[in-house]
N, C-alpha and C positions, 0 to 999 in steps of 0.2 A: 151564367146561371141557367139559361135556357138550354145550352148544350149539355150541361151536367144533368138536367132533368131528362133530356132525350136519351142520354147514355143510361141513366137509371131505368127508364121505361124499357129500353132495349134489353137490359139485363133482366128485368122482371119478365119480359116475354120469353127470354131464353130459359129462365128458371122454371116458368110454367110449362114450357115444352119438355124440359128434362124431367119434371115431375110426372107428366103424363106418361112418358116413356118408362120411368121407373115403376109406376103403378101397373103398367101393362106387363113389364117383366116380372113383378111380384105376383101378379095374378097367374101368369104362366107357370112360374116356379111352384106356387102353391098347388096348382092342379097336378103338376108332375109328382110332387111329393105324395099327394093323396093317391094318385094312380099307382105309384110304385109301392106304397104301403098296403094297398088293397084291403080295406077294412072288412070285405066280405069273404076273404080267404080264411079257411079254418086254421091253417098252419102257417105261421109267419115265416118259418124256415123254408117251406116249399113255395109258397105263393107270393112272397114279397121280395122285392129287390131293394134291400135296405141300404146297400152301398150307393146305388143311384139316388135313392131318396135322400141320403145324407148329403150328397153332392148338391142336390137341388135345394135342400134345406139351408145349406151354406149360402147359396145364391139368393135365396129368399131373405135370409138374415142381412146380407149385404144390401139388397134392394130396400129392405125396411129401414136400415140406417140411413141410406141415401134419401129416402122419402122424408124421414124426420128432419134431416138437415135441410133439404130443399124447402120444406114447408116453413121452417124457421127463417130461412133467408127471404122467402117470399113475404112473410109477415113483416119482417123488419123493413124491407124495401117499400111495401105498401104503406106502412106507417110513415116512413120518411117522405113518401110522395103524397101523402094525404088521401090515399085510397081507402075505401070502406070495404 
């Protein structure tokens, strides 16, 4: 039982680390999307790199899905371990 709890605590620590990395990746992707779409440019055709923004938006979408999944896993593990 004690070794099972230690394994679960280790998995929880790994999930929290992965969540931090996913949140950093999402923040970076969000910034790149905004940079490439340049809301201050008068003409979207001239001043915005929509192809790059779309690529970054796809990365942001994947990071968001990962964050949601990781948060769910963390919540379930915390409940199983009796964490608050």
